[in-house]
C-alpha positions as CSV (number, residue, x, y, z in Angstrom):
1,X,97.3,79.6,89.2
2,X,98.0,83.3,89.6
3,X,95.5,83.9,92.3
4,X,97.0,81.0,94.4
5,X,100.3,82.9,94.5
6,X,98.6,85.9,96.2
7,X,98.5,88.1,93.1
8,X,95.5,90.3,92.9
9,X,93.7,89.5,89.6
10,X,91.3,91.6,87.5
11,X,89.8,89.3,84.9
12,X,88.4,90.2,81.6
13,X,86.9,88.0,78.8
14,X,87.2,90.4,75.9
15,X,89.6,93.1,74.7
16,X,87.1,95.8,75.5
17,X,86.7,94.6,79.0
18,X,90.5,94.3,79.4
19,X,90.9,97.9,78.2
20,X,88.2,99.0,80.7
21,X,90.0,97.1,83.6
22,X,93.3,98.9,82.7
23,X,91.5,102.2,82.9
24,X,89.6,101.4,86.1
25,X,92.4,99.8,88.2
26,X,96.1,100.3,88.8
27,X,97.2,97.3,86.8
28,X,100.9,96.3,87.3
29,X,101.0,93.7,84.4
30,X,98.6,92.2,81.9
31,X,98.5,88.6,80.9
32,X,96.6,88.6,77.6
33,X,95.2,85.6,75.7
34,X,96.0,85.3,72.0
35,X,92.4,84.6,71.0
36,X,89.8,86.8,72.6
37,X,86.2,87.0,71.3
38,X,86.5,90.5,70.0
39,X,90.2,90.9,69.1
40,X,93.4,88.9,68.8
41,X,95.9,89.4,71.6
42,X,98.7,90.8,69.5
43,X,96.3,93.3,67.9
44,X,95.1,94.4,71.3
45,X,98.7,94.8,72.5
46,X,99.5,96.8,69.4
47,X,96.5,99.1,70.0
48,X,97.4,99.6,73.7
49,X,101.0,100.4,72.8
50,X,100.1,102.9,70.0
51,X,97.7,104.7,72.3
52,X,100.5,105.4,74.9
53,X,97.8,105.2,77.6
54,X,99.2,102.0,79.1
55,X,102.9,102.5,78.3
56,X,104.1,101.4,81.7
57,X,102.0,98.2,81.9
58,X,104.1,95.2,80.8
59,X,102.1,92.9,78.4
60,X,102.6,89.2,78.3
61,X,100.7,87.1,75.7
62,X,99.7,83.6,76.5
63,X,98.9,81.1,73.7
64,X,99.0,77.5,72.8
65,X,100.6,78.4,69.5
66,X,104.2,77.4,69.2
67,X,107.1,78.2,67.0
68,X,109.1,81.4,66.1
69,X,106.3,83.2,64.2
70,X,103.9,83.6,67.1
71,X,106.7,84.8,69.4
72,X,107.8,87.3,66.7
73,X,104.2,88.5,66.3
74,X,103.7,89.0,70.0
75,X,107.0,90.9,70.4
76,X,106.4,93.0,67.3
77,X,103.0,93.9,68.7
78,X,104.6,95.4,71.8
79,X,104.3,92.5,74.2
80,X,107.1,92.2,76.7
81,X,107.0,88.4,76.7
82,X,105.3,85.3,75.3
83,X,104.0,82.5,77.6
84,X,103.2,79.1,76.2
85,X,99.9,77.4,77.2
86,X,99.5,75.4,79.4
87,X,102.0,77.5,81.4
88,X,104.8,76.0,83.4
89,X,104.2,77.5,86.9
90,X,107.9,78.2,87.5
91,X,108.3,79.8,84.1
92,X,105.1,81.9,84.3
93,X,106.0,83.4,87.7
94,X,109.6,84.0,86.6
95,X,108.4,85.9,83.6
96,X,105.8,87.8,85.7
97,X,108.4,88.8,88.3
98,X,110.6,90.0,85.4
99,X,107.7,92.0,84.0
100,X,107.1,93.6,87.4
101,X,110.8,94.5,87.8
102,X,110.8,96.1,84.4
103,X,107.7,98.1,85.2
104,X,109.3,99.4,88.4
105,X,112.3,100.4,86.4
106,X,110.1,102.2,83.8
107,X,108.3,104.1,86.6
108,X,111.7,105.1,88.1
109,X,113.0,106.2,84.7
110,X,109.8,108.2,84.0
111,X,110.0,109.9,87.4
112,X,113.7,110.7,86.9
113,X,112.9,112.3,83.5
114,X,110.6,114.9,84.9
115,X,112.3,115.8,88.2
116,X,115.5,117.7,88.8
117,X,117.9,115.3,90.6
118,X,119.3,117.9,93.0
119,X,116.1,119.6,94.1
120,X,113.5,117.0,93.3
121,X,111.3,119.7,91.7
122,X,109.5,119.1,88.5
123,X,111.4,120.2,85.4
124,X,110.4,121.9,82.1
125,X,109.7,118.6,80.5
126,X,107.0,117.8,83.2
127,X,105.5,121.2,82.7
128,X,105.3,120.7,78.9
129,X,103.6,117.3,79.4
130,X,101.1,118.7,81.8
131,X,100.4,121.7,79.6
132,X,99.8,119.4,76.6
133,X,97.5,117.2,78.6
134,X,95.4,120.1,79.8
135,X,95.2,121.7,76.4
136,X,94.1,118.4,74.8
137,X,91.3,117.9,77.4
138,X,87.7,118.9,76.6
139,X,87.9,121.6,79.2
140,X,90.1,123.8,76.9
141,X,88.4,123.2,73.5
142,X,87.8,126.3,71.5
143,X,85.0,126.7,69.0
């Protein structure tokens, strides 16, 4: 359904594959199944959110479960939204468009937080983030 609407899709059948796809590609949004062979969708979303590595990727969980508890579990795990299975095409694409708009706003907010609005130059916060990233890399490990 998603590929017919001209979205580019990177498929994965396990949580480990999905994590690898997120690292390999510039993924704009992730539609995650509730039941994967190696991990539950909410647990995977929780893991991704706690790592901070994919903080700008909106996560939508798709499941055939219904009721308030699965929705709560998904949102508590850090998913942006919950999509019922089988998905209603109009609803799925409305939720996907919303997720992409929120991602764009997150990118804009992140950019605004590290640049001076007048000059466009990186600010002290950006330099601190970059310094922390470089110090944490293997390149600067001390024995």
